[in-house]
N, C-alpha and C positions, 0 to 999 in steps of 0.2 A: 543392364539392371543397376541402375547406382546405387550404393548401397546409403541406407541413413544415416551414418555415423561418416558424415563428411569431413574432414579435419579441417579446419581453419572456419568454420560456418558454427556460432552458436544458433541454437533455438531457443528463442527467449518468449515466454508465457507468463498472464497475468497470474500471479498468486488469485486462488479463486475467495479469499478472504478479503485481503485490502487492494488488489489489483494492482500493487508493486508490478512490475516487471522485472522477470526474472530470468537464470540461465538456468533451460530442464537439462539437467546432465548427473549421472547417477551417483554423483561426488555430494550432492546435496540428500541431506538423509530425511529432510523434512518435505523433499517435491510430493506435490506439486505446489506444496506452500514455501513460504516464502523464510518462515522460521518455525520455533516451536511454538510460539505464542498463537502464530494463526492459525497451526494445526490444530492447538488445543481449545481457540475460540470455537472453531468448524466444530470439533467434537461435543464443547458444550452445547451448541447450537443443537446436535443431533439430540442430545441424551435429554435436551429440556422440552423436545419435539417442535421446535421451530420451526423446523420443517416437515411440509406434509406433502402429501401427494391429493390430487384435487380430482379424485374419481370417486363417485358416489357408492356408497358399499350398495352389494346386492345380497339378496335374499339367501345366495349360495356359499357367502363368504361368512355370514352369521354360524356358531357351533348349534347343532340340536341337542335341543334340552335330553333325547332321550341317550344321546353320547357322552356321558358322562365317566369320568375318569375312576 
């Protein structure tokens, strides 16, 4: 079985935000993003609810009125 950490082979991935090809390695503090800017842009999109999950709401997902805190 070969190790995933092969010396001499660089693993290139696309930044999820700007699609720039970057080396995926532990030395990159922003991975899988290319920079802090792209990381923060993605975080902002999550915080502003720009990302959604396309699944209809089911009745079981809703809170029951009788279970108040």
